[in-house]
C-alpha positions in Angstrom: 14.4 -2.2 -7.5 10.7 -2.7 -6.8 9.1 0.6 -6.1 6.4 1.4 -3.6 3.1 1.3 -5.2 0.3 3.7 -3.9 -3.4 3.5 -4.4 -6.5 4.0 -2.3 -8.6 0.7 -2.2 -6.3 -1.2 -4.7 -6.0 -4.7 -3.6 -4.3 -6.2 -6.6 -0.6 -7.0 -6.1 1.2 -4.3 -8.0 4.8 -4.2 -8.9 6.2 -0.8 -10.1 9.0 -0.5 -12.6 9.3 -4.2 -13.6 8.9 -5.3 -17.2 8.8 -9.0 -16.2 5.5 -10.8 -15.6 4.0 -10.6 -12.1 4.6 -13.9 -10.4 2.7 -15.4 -7.6 4.5 -14.8 -4.4 4.6 -14.5 -0.6 3.0 -11.5 0.8 3.1 -10.1 4.3 -0.1 -8.2 5.2 0.4 -6.0 8.3 -3.0 -6.2 10.0 -5.5 -3.7 8.9 -6.8 -3.6 12.5 -10.0 -5.7 11.7 -9.9 -9.5 11.4 -12.7 -9.6 8.9 -10.9 -7.2 6.6 -7.6 -9.0 7.1 -9.3 -12.2 6.0 -11.0 -10.4 3.1 -7.8 -9.0 1.7 -6.0 -12.2 2.3 -8.8 -14.3 0.3 -8.9 -11.8 -2.6 -5.1 -12.1 -3.0 -5.1 -15.9 -2.5 -7.8 -16.2 -5.2 -5.2 -14.6 -7.6 -2.5 -17.1 -6.6 -0.7 -15.1 -3.9 0.3 -16.7 -0.6 -0.5 -14.3 2.2 0.5 -14.1 5.8 -1.3 -11.8 8.1 1.3 -10.1 10.4 1.1 -7.8 13.4 -0.6 -4.3 13.4 1.8 -1.8 12.0 2.1 -0.1 15.4 3.9 -3.2 16.8 5.9 -4.0 13.6 9.7 -4.1 14.4 10.8 -5.4 11.0 11.5 -9.0 11.9 10.6 -11.7 9.5 10.7 -9.7 6.2 13.0 -12.1 4.4 11.2 -14.5 2.0 8.3 -12.1 1.2 8.0 -10.6 -2.3 5.8 -7.7 -1.0 4.5 -6.2 2.1 0.9 -4.6 2.3 0.8 -1.7 4.6 -2.8 -0.5 4.6 -3.7 1.5 7.7 -7.4 1.7 7.7 -9.3 0.6 10.8 -6.1 1.4 12.8 -5.2 4.7 11.1 -6.5 7.3 13.7 -4.1 9.5 15.5 -4.5 7.7 18.7 -3.3 4.4 17.2 0.3 5.4 17.1 3.3 5.2 14.7 5.2 2.2 13.4 8.3 1.7 15.6 11.5 3.3 14.1 13.1 -0.2 13.8 10.1 -1.4 11.7 10.3 1.7 9.5 14.0 1.3 9.1 13.7 -2.4 8.2 11.0 -1.7 5.7 12.8 1.1 4.0 15.9 -1.1 3.5 13.5 -4.0 2.2 12.1 -1.6 -0.4 15.4 -0.2 -1.4 16.8 -3.8 -1.7 14.0 -4.8 -4.2 11.2 -5.7 -1.9 7.6 -4.4 -2.9 5.5 -2.2 -0.9 1.7 -1.7 -1.5 0.0 1.0 0.6 -2.9 3.4 0.5 -4.1 6.9 1.2 -4.4 6.6 5.0 -0.7 6.1 5.2 -0.2 9.5 3.4 -2.8 11.1 5.9 -0.6 9.8 8.8 2.6 11.3 7.3 1.1 14.7 7.0 -0.4 16.4 9.9 0.3 13.5 12.3 4.0 13.4 11.2 4.0 9.5 11.6 6.2 7.2 9.3 8.9 9.8 9.0 11.7 7.2 8.6 9.7 5.5 5.7 9.2 8.8 3.8 11.8 8.0 1.0 9.5 4.9 0.1 6.4 6.9 -0.2 6.0 8.3 -3.8 3.5 11.0 -3.0 3.3 14.1 -0.8 0.1 14.7 1.3 -2.4 17.4 0.1 -5.7 18.4 1.7 -7.6 17.9 -1.5 -10.1 15.1 -1.5 -13.5 14.1 -2.8 -16.4 11.9 -1.5 -16.8 10.3 -4.9 -18.8 7.1 -5.0 -18.4 5.3 -7.2 -14.6 5.9 -7.8 -13.1 5.4 -11.4 -9.4 5.0 -11.9 -8.0 5.6 -15.4 -4.5 4.7 -16.6 -2.2 7.7 -16.9 0.9 5.9 -18.3 1.3 2.3 -19.5 3.4 -0.1 -17.4 4.0 -3.6 -18.6 3.8 -5.2 -15.1 0.8 -3.3 -14.0 -1.1 -3.8 -17.3 -1.0 -7.6 -16.7 -3.1 -7.4 -13.6 -4.9 -4.0 -13.6 -7.3 -2.9 -16.4 -6.6 0.5 -18.0 -9.8 1.7 -16.2 -11.9 0.4 -13.5 -14.6 1.5 -11.2 -15.4 0.5 -7.6 -17.6 1.5 -4.8 -16.3 3.3 -1.8 -16.8 1.9 1.7 -16.7 3.3 5.2 -12.9 3.1 5.3 -12.2 4.0 1.8 -15.0 6.6 1.3 -12.9 9.4 0.2 -10.5 9.7 -2.7 -7.4 11.8 -1.9 -5.5 13.7 -4.6 -2.0 13.5 -3.6 0.9 15.3 -5.4 3.6 12.9 -6.8 7.1 13.4 -5.5 9.8 14.3 -8.0 10.8 11.2 -10.0 7.6 9.3 -9.2 5.6 7.8 -12.2 2.0 8.8 -12.3 
């Protein structure tokens, strides 16, 4: 089973738990809520051999059309605020079944913020490998370092990398892993 992969500002296609090489594939990107950012994420992934389709905003995603995609990017950012709403239950159920049936899910810290105090994405909880905490930092730049080797991730992500934070990704949340999650 492909696992949900979680990381703030990580735009590489990451496949957790697989030993096989990462293959180019079809990716469904649920709209980030900003056309320029949707296009930027799509172009970064396309430059690395991925075929990306920008789908609807997560607040209108009903789960239709998941077949044929190797991964779904769910990166609430410009559309993360409490007033933006939740993903419909049908969309969450379809996405949970998709992940449990070997589909890949890549998401980020804003999704966890929405699962905490806002209590959104409750149906999708089993696919999220962390629990929310209130611990965060305004680090800039941010450096990620590998905690455990993973053959699939090591092919596309260096063991350490630094990136500049931006308006949407300007904080770094320290989330607690769920039991059974790989850190």
